[in-house]
N, C-alpha and C positions, 0 to 999 in steps of 0.2 A: 483616537476619538476625534470626530470632526469638530471644527471650531464653532460652528453654529449650535451643535448639541451642548458644548461647554457653556456657551452664553445662555442658552435656554435653562440649563440646570442651575447656573448661578442666579439667574433671574427668579426661578422658582424657589430657591433657598432664601433669597431676600424677602420675597412675599411671605413665605412661611414664617420667617423670623418676625416680620412686622405683625402678622396675625397673632403669633404667640405672645409678643410683647403687649399687644392690646388686651389680650385675654388676662394676662397677669395684672395689668393696670386696673382693669375693671374688677377683678377679684379683690384687689387691695382696697378699692373704694367701697365695695360691698361690705368688707369687714369693718371699715371705719363707720359706715352707715349703721350697721348693726350695733356697734359699740356705743354710738351716740344714743340710739333708741333704747338700748338696754340701760344706759346710765340714767336716762330720764325716767324710765319705768321703775328702776330700783330705788331711785330717790323720791318717787311719788310725785313727780312734776307732771300732773295730768290736767291741770287747769291754771288759769292766770294767777290765782291766789297762791298756788304752790310752786310757782315758777322758780327756777334756780339759775345760777350762773354756771356756764359751762367753760371748762378750760379749753375745749375744742374750738372756741370762737376766736382764740388768739393764736397768732403764729409763734412758733418757738424758733428763735433765731440762733440758738446755740446748737441746733441739730444740723451741723454743717455736713453737706454731702448727701443728705437724705431728703426725700420729698415729703412735705407736710401736707397731706390731703385733708386734714380735719377741717380747717376753715372753709375750704371749697365745698366739701361734702355737706357741712352744716348749712352753708348758704343755699345749696340745692334743695336740701330738706325744707328750708324755710320757703323757697320759691314754690315748691310743690304743695305746700300747706301741711306737711306732715308734722313739722315743728313750727310753733308760733313764738313770736318775740314780743315782750312787753316794752313799754316806753323806757324802762330802766335797763334795757338789754339783758333781761332774764328770759330764759327759754323754758318752754313746756311742750309736752307731746299733745298733738291734736288727734285723739283717738277716733273721732268721728270721720276725719279725713282718711285715716288708715282703713277703717271699716268700709268706706265707700270705694276705695281703690281695690280692696280685696274682692268686692262683689263684681267689679268690672272685669 
Protein backbone atom coordinates (compact mmCIF):
# COMPACT_ATOMS: atom_id res chain seq x y z
CA UNK A 1 0.00 0.00 0.00
CA UNK A 2 1.44 3.38 -0.94
CA UNK A 3 2.60 5.63 1.87
CA UNK A 4 0.28 8.50 0.90
CA UNK A 5 -2.74 6.21 1.01
CA UNK A 6 -1.78 5.09 4.55
CA UNK A 7 -1.50 8.71 5.67
CA UNK A 8 -4.88 9.55 4.16
CA UNK A 9 -6.53 6.55 5.85
CA UNK A 10 -5.04 7.45 9.24
CA UNK A 11 -6.17 11.04 8.79
CA UNK A 12 -9.71 9.90 7.94
CA UNK A 13 -9.78 7.57 10.96
CA UNK A 14 -8.73 10.41 13.26
CA UNK A 15 -11.44 12.69 11.88
CA UNK A 16 -14.02 9.91 12.25
CA UNK A 17 -13.01 9.31 15.87
CA UNK A 18 -13.21 13.02 16.67
CA UNK A 19 -16.70 13.24 15.19
CA UNK A 20 -17.79 10.14 17.10
CA UNK A 21 -16.39 11.50 20.37
CA UNK A 22 -18.24 14.78 19.83
CA UNK A 23 -21.54 12.96 19.19
CA UNK A 24 -21.11 10.90 22.36
CA UNK A 25 -20.37 14.05 24.37
CA UNK A 26 -23.45 15.83 23.03
CA UNK A 27 -25.67 12.84 23.79
CA UNK A 28 -24.38 12.78 27.37
CA UNK A 29 -25.17 16.46 27.82
CA UNK A 30 -28.66 15.95 26.38
CA UNK A 31 -29.29 13.21 28.94
CA UNK A 32 -28.17 15.52 31.74
CA UNK A 33 -30.39 18.31 30.38
CA UNK A 34 -33.41 16.01 30.27
CA UNK A 35 -32.70 14.77 33.80
CA UNK A 36 -32.59 18.34 35.14
CA UNK A 37 -35.84 19.30 33.41
CA UNK A 38 -37.56 16.10 34.60
CA UNK A 39 -36.38 16.74 38.18
CA UNK A 40 -37.86 20.21 38.13
CA UNK A 41 -41.15 19.00 36.61
CA UNK A 42 -41.50 16.05 38.99
CA UNK A 43 -40.89 18.24 42.03
CA UNK A 44 -43.34 20.87 40.79
CA UNK A 45 -40.80 23.69 40.52
CA UNK A 46 -42.70 25.65 37.87
CA UNK A 47 -42.63 29.14 39.35
CA UNK A 48 -40.61 31.26 41.75
CA UNK A 49 -42.69 30.28 44.77
CA UNK A 50 -42.12 26.56 44.22
CA UNK A 51 -38.42 26.83 43.33
CA UNK A 52 -36.15 24.11 44.69
CA UNK A 53 -32.48 23.52 45.32
CA UNK A 54 -30.84 21.30 42.74
CA UNK A 55 -27.97 18.99 43.51
CA UNK A 56 -26.89 19.47 39.89
CA UNK A 57 -25.75 22.99 40.71
CA UNK A 58 -22.81 21.75 42.76
CA UNK A 59 -19.76 19.88 41.57
CA UNK A 60 -19.05 16.46 42.97
CA UNK A 61 -15.36 16.33 43.71
CA UNK A 62 -15.38 12.70 44.79
CA UNK A 63 -16.20 11.55 41.25
CA UNK A 64 -12.55 11.24 40.28
CA UNK A 65 -11.92 10.32 36.67
CA UNK A 66 -15.40 11.12 35.39
CA UNK A 67 -16.62 14.31 33.83
CA UNK A 68 -19.34 16.15 35.72
CA UNK A 69 -21.55 17.89 33.14
CA UNK A 70 -24.36 18.80 35.51
CA UNK A 71 -23.20 22.27 36.62
CA UNK A 72 -22.24 23.27 33.08
CA UNK A 73 -25.52 22.04 31.62
CA UNK A 74 -27.53 23.78 34.34
CA UNK A 75 -25.65 27.00 33.66
CA UNK A 76 -26.52 26.73 29.95
CA UNK A 77 -30.19 26.10 30.77
CA UNK A 78 -30.18 29.26 32.90
CA UNK A 79 -28.48 31.24 30.11
CA UNK A 80 -31.12 30.14 27.59
CA UNK A 81 -33.90 31.00 30.02
CA UNK A 82 -35.28 27.48 30.29
CA UNK A 83 -34.44 27.35 33.99
CA UNK A 84 -34.62 30.43 36.20
CA UNK A 85 -32.79 31.15 39.46
CA UNK A 86 -34.08 32.99 42.50
CA UNK A 87 -31.99 35.22 44.76
CA UNK A 88 -31.52 32.29 47.16
CA UNK A 89 -30.02 30.09 44.42
CA UNK A 90 -33.21 28.05 44.05
CA UNK A 91 -34.18 26.83 40.59
CA UNK A 92 -37.46 26.55 38.75
CA UNK A 93 -38.58 25.66 35.24
CA UNK A 94 -39.59 28.51 32.96
CA UNK A 95 -42.27 26.74 30.89
CA UNK A 96 -43.17 29.83 28.88
CA UNK A 97 -39.62 29.90 27.49
CA UNK A 98 -39.80 26.20 26.62
CA UNK A 99 -43.11 26.75 24.79
CA UNK A 100 -41.69 29.67 22.81
CA UNK A 101 -38.62 27.65 21.77
CA UNK A 102 -40.78 24.73 20.65
CA UNK A 103 -42.80 27.02 18.38
CA UNK A 104 -39.64 28.26 16.63
